[in-house]
N, C-alpha and C positions, 0 to 999 in steps of 0.2 A: 504494500500499499504506499502511496506517496502523500505528500502534504496537502494536495488539492482535495484529497478524500477525508481529511481530518475534521473532526467536529470542533466548533468554537469553544474555548474555555477548558478543553481537556489537554492534559500533559502527555506527550509522546516522547519516546527515545529515538533519536536518529540512528538508523541502522546502516546507512551508507548513502552514497551519492551515485546517481545513475547518469553519469556524463563521462565522456572521454576528453572533454575540453580541459586542458591543464590550467588555463587562465580562469576558467569558471571555478574550478576546484580550489584554486588559490584564493579567489575572491570569497568563496563560501567559508573556507578555513579562516580567513581574516575576520569573519563575522562571528566566528566561534561555532560554526555549523560543521561538525564532524561526528563520526560514530561515537555513540555512548553519551552524547549530550542531550539534555531534555530540551524540548521545544514545545511551545503552546501557540495555537492560532487564536489571536486576540479578537480579530473580526475579519470579515470578508468584504472586499470592495470589488467594484466592477473591474474584471480583468486581473484580480490579484487578491492579496491578503496581507494583514498585518500580523507578524509573528513576534514572539518573545523568545529570545535566545540569550542566556547569560545576563539576565537583568536589563537588557536593551530590547528596544522594539524597532523592527524593520518593516518597511513596506516592500513586498516582493511581488513580481508579476507571477501569473499562472505557469509560464514556461520554466521559470526558476523553481517554483514550488513543486513542480512535477519531477524535478531532478533530485529532490530530497526524499529519500526513502525512510519510512518510519515503521 
């Protein structure tokens, strides 16, 4: 399951990243988005969602959210 299928307000554990793009992997890692980290979908927006990772909130689009496996 990926982050686009997550329910709002529920905490999930990141299982991995479904992308071969090294630049995208590095960007997600810089946000604190890597295996074993908890992530919560705070709210859904048109074309994306707001997520909470390591006490910070980020607005990510659906394409990026679909690359984050939970």
